[in-house]
N, C-alpha and C positions, 0 to 999 in steps of 0.2 A: 449486401450479405452474401456471403460465400455458401455455394453449394455442390454437393459431389454431383457426380452424373445420375445418381438414382433420384435427385431432387431433394435429398435430407440436408438440412442446414449443418454445417460444421462450427461447432462455436469456437469463440476464441479460445487457444490453449497457452499462449505465451503472453506473459506480464513483466513489464519493465518496474525496475526498482533503483533506489539509489540512495546513499549515504550524505551525499552534499548538504551540508546544512542541518544535519539531525544527529550525526556521529560526534559526540562531545567527549568520548572515551580519551582522556588525555590531551583535549583540546579546548582551553578555557575561553577561546574566542567565538565557539558555537554557542549560539545564545537564541533566545527568543526571537530577536529580530534577525539573525542570519537564517532561522527557519523560515519566517515569513517571507525572506527577499528570494530565498532558494525556491519556495513554492511559488512566489508571483513569477519568477522568470520564468519557470517551467509552465505555468500556464498561459504566459504571452506567448509562449514558443508553439503551443499547440493551437490556441486561438488564431495565431496567423496563419498557420498552415492552412487551418480549416477555411478562413476568409479567402486566401488565394485561391483553394480549391472550388470553393462555391462562385466566387467571381467568375472565375474560368467555365466553369459549368453553365452559369448563365447565358454566357455569350455562345456556347455549344447547342444548347438547348432549347434553341430559338422555334420549337416546333408549332405550328401553327394548327389551332383546332380544326382546321379544314382538312388536314392530312391525317393527323392521329388524335382520336380523342383522350379524354382525360375521365379518371374517377371521379366521383363526388367528392370525397376526400381532398383529392388534389386541387379541385375547383375551389373548394373551402379555403384549402391553404393560400391560393393566389389571392382569393379575395381578402384575407386578411394581411395582405403584403402590404397595403398603404400605397401601391403603385397605380396610379391612376391615370397613366398616360394613355394617350387613345391608340398611339401607334403599338403598344404592347398589348392592347384590348384582347387582340386573339391568341396570346401566348401564354397559355397558363403555366406553363413550367418554367418558362422564363420569370415569371411575376410572381411564383413561389419561392424560386430560388431569391429573388432580391429580398423577399420578405425575411427568408432566412439569413440574409448577410445582413440585414438592418437589425436583427434580433442578435447575430454574432459580434458584431460592431459595437452594440451596446453592452453585451456581456462581457468584452474586452475592457470597455472602458471601466464598468463595475468591479470587475474583479482584479484588475491591474492597474487602472488610472492612465492606461495608454490611449492612443487613439488610432484608429484603422488607417491604413494608407490612403484607402478609397473612401469618400464620404459615402454614407448610405442614402438612397434617393429619399426615404422616409424615417423620421424616428422609430426603432421597435423597442418593444418591450426586451429585457434581458432575459436570457435563458434562465430557469430555476435551476437546471443542472443539465448534466450532459445527455440524459436519457431523453429529455424534451427536444434536442437537437436531434438525437437519434431518430424520435419518432417522426419527424418531421422529413427527413431524409428517406424513411422507410416509406412514409406516404408518397413520395415521389417515385421511390424504385418500384412499387407495387404498380402504380397506374402506369408506368413504363412496360410493365411486364404485361398488364392486362391488355394492354394495346399493340401487342406485337413489336415492341422496342427491347426486347432483351439484350440484344447484343449493345446498345448503348448504355444500359443498366449494368450489364455484368463489366464492361471495359472501363467505364466511366465513374460509375456511382459507386460500385461495390468498395473499391478501394477507401474511398472517403467513409464510407459507412464502418468499414473494418477499423478504419484509424479510431474511430470516436467510440467503438466499442473497446477498443484496447487502451487509448490513452485519456478518453474523458477530457476532462478540463484541467487535469491534473499532470498529465505525461507521464509521470513515473512516482510509483509509490514511494514516500520518503520514510526510511527507517530511522527511528530514535536510538540510539545506544548511549550506554553510560556504564560506567566501572560499578559493582556492586557496593564497595566501599564507601562512594559518595551517595549513594541512596541511606546506606547505614546512618551517615552523619546527619542527612536530613531528618531523616525519622527520630533519629536520638534528639534534635533540636524541638521537633514538633512535640514530642511527648514531654521532655523537660520542659518547655515552656507551658504545656497543659497541666503540670504537675500531675501526668499518669505513670511516669518511671524518670527516676532521677539519672539513671546511667543505663540506659537502653542496649548501647553496644555492649557492656559487661554482661549482661544476661547469659546464661545458658541458653544452649538452640532451642531448647525444648520450652522453655519459657519465653522466648522471642516468639515462637509459633504461637502460643498459646495467647499472648499478649495480642498478636496481629489480627489472629481470627475473632477475638472478642470486638476489637476495633471495627474489623470489617462485618461483623454483625451488628452494630449499632448505626443507626442511619444518621447520627448526628456527627458532624465533621469535628477532627482533632484541631484543624488550624484554627487560631482566634482571630475575629475579624477585627482589623486595624492595627494589629499587633506588628512590631518592627522586629523582621526575623533577620539573621546574617545575611551577608551578601551571597555566600554560596547556599544557602537554602532557599532564599528568593529565586534565585537562578534556576535552579533544580524545579521549583513549583512553577515558575513563569514558563518553561519550555513546555512542561506538560498541559498547562492551562492553555497555552497558545495552539499545542496540537489540536485542541479541542475546537478552537476556533477556526482553524484551518480545515478541519473536516467539516465544519457546518458551510465554509465558505466554498470549498473546492469539491465536496464529496466525500463519501466514506472512504473511497480507495486512496485518497490522498497521503493519510497516514494510516497504516496499519498493524505495524510490527514494533514491540518494544523488547530491544536486545540488552539483555543484563549481561555484560562482561564479566569475568571471572566469577561465574556462579560456583560456588561451594557448598550451600547450604539450601534448604527450602526456604527458610526465613529471606533470603536474598530474592527470591520471586515474589513472596508475599507482600513484601516492602513496596515494590513497583505497584500491586493490585493497590495497596494504602493511597499511594500517591495519586493513581486514577481515581479512586473514590474522593481525594480533597479536591480535585481539579473538574469534576463533573463527567468524567469517562466512565464512570460506573453507575449502572442503575440496579435497583434494589440492593440486598444485604445479603450476607451468607447466614443470616438467620435462618434455619429450616422452618420457623414458624410466618416467615414473611411470604404471603401469597404471590407477589411479583416475582417474576421471573428474573433472576440475576444476571447481568451481562456486563461486559467491560469490551470497550470499545478498543482497545489496543491488544492485540494478541503479545503474551510475555512470551519472549523466546530464551530461555536459557543457553547461555555460551559456554562450551566447554574448550578449555584452551590448552592449558598445561597437560603434560604426561598424566599427574597426578589427579586433575579433574576429568581427564579422560577415563582414568580407571575408576574413579569415584561416581561417574554420571549415571550408571545404573542404580546405585544405592538412594541417590538422591531423587531419582523419578520415580522410584517405587515409593519413599516416603511422600513425596507429592501427591500420588496417585491414592496414598492410603487416607488421605484428607476427605471425607465425604463432602464437606463445603466446598472444597476445590472441584471436585467432581462434578457438583452441580454447575459451577460456572462453565466447566470444560463441555458439559453436554449442551449448553444454550448455543454454541458455537460449532456443533456437530461432532463433538467428541474426537477432535484432532489436535493434537498437540505437535508444535513446531520445535526442533532441537536444533542448535546450530552447532557445529564442530568447526575448531579453529585449527587452522594449518600452520601458519605462521609460528605462531607461540610454541605449538608442540614441535615443531623443528629446531627451533631455538632452544628449547627445554632437552631433547633427546637426542636430536639427530634426525637424519631423513629416514631410515630405516626404521629407528624404534617409533618415531611418529606415524610412519606408515601403517605399521602392524597395530600399534595400539589405537588408531581411529578406526583399522578394520576391526578389532575386537571391540571397542566401543558400539560400532554401528550392532554386531551382531547381537549383543547385551540388551540394546536398546530395542532391536526387532523382536527378541524373546519377551521382555518385559512388557512391551504395549500389546503383543499378541495376547497374553495373558491377562491383561488389563483390560482389555476389550477398546483400548483406544488407537485411534489412526494417527501414524506416525509420519510428520513431514521433515525430512532432513535438510538443512541447511548448510551447502559447505562454503565455509569461508577461505575458498581457494585464493592463490596470490597468482602473481605473473611468473616468477622465477620457480624454477623448480625446489628451491628451498623454502618457497611458501606455498606449496603444493601444486605449482602450476604445470602446465601440459595441456595436450589436447582434451577438450572437455568431451568430446564424444568418447574418447577410450576410457576417460575416468567415470562416466556414466554407466559404461559396460561392464566396469570393473568393480561396481557396487555389489553387495552380497545380496543373495536370494533374500526378498521381502524388503529391502531398503528403498526401493523407489514404489511407492504404493499409489501410483497415478499421477504423483506431482514430486517436483524436486526444485530447490532453490539452489543458484550457484552466484556466488560473486566473480564479476572479472574486473580486474584491476586496471586503472586508466593507462598506464603504459602499456597495456597489451590488446586493449580495443582495438586500435587503428591496424596492428598487424592481422587481428583476426577477422574483423568486419567490416575493414573500410574497402571502397572501390578501387582497384589500381587504376591509374590514368590510362594506361593502355588496354584496359580490358574490363567489360561490365561485368565479369564474373567476381563473385564475392572471394576474398581470400581465404 
């Protein structure tokens, strides 16, 4: 764990995210299988790093009980390690880490099907989640500190603890993204086959909202069990259902956001909420008589991209917040709404100067609207690598935000073509570029 000089703990403030395997806006090759593959590869990367670090720590922390004591919790952790080698009987820290390695090795096999490079001394039970791993590491950390080994804990164990806090078993949160018109097509098919609406797409916006809210207030599913839907609709439903599986397997942080490209109406957002309901990612209903608190696992993020969308974003969000049922859902996650602003499409639509000005005006509109509505605003900036896609120094971009745009948190994309140039280590220097 990281501490300031006054002893207070500094919580993690940086989280990583990715779109690889989840962004299917315009890419039909992104499916439920690609989502699983991406998540499995990320998990394997994180777990193999932990395995290497724990193995090296086991070699370094060969502290004999004769020279440094151990807390009762650390002794119990060592006893559960499965290591009964008499040569290590007096080395509780090493034995504890051997047990951690065994459990990590089993976790790697369970979650990815892969094998650890070094075999575990004794078979271990897989960790249920990254918090269980973190608890074991904290037990070792606290024992070292209690017995005057703060230097070892700070220099070797703290970086690993911080890594587990930030990366868990998922490495980076995978965002789902799809165009609003694909959602409309899927919902239209579901409602047509269920004989609830013959032509949902042709309904006026107000009627769409009323129908969607009615379905979201009904605990019964719209999807017909065993019914054969089109390949496109099945693909959309499968990837949302697979997201539910990934969250159960890798943790809630594995997939948290669902970005709706080309958000033009309130119904564009309610449609994604209905897809969550159909795939087990929503609990409770929007019926005010329902005593169960309504929650949705995936945060629905509207993406305003074109100049016209940026100019209309305030009206769309105001209409969304005017729905009491949606406000109940929003309250369940701390009354914070995320909004994504697109830089690339706005540049293509209006040019660099117009894009920059309309983005700035949209932020001002959203800041004031959210303030009046009593809703927290988290802006997600879809910046690219080149200037034409909103690229440039991230530091300057954050400082250029209007007052109130950064309410303690901000999300920013970094395109692959500029990551190496901005963050990789130069071969001739250890300083970050």
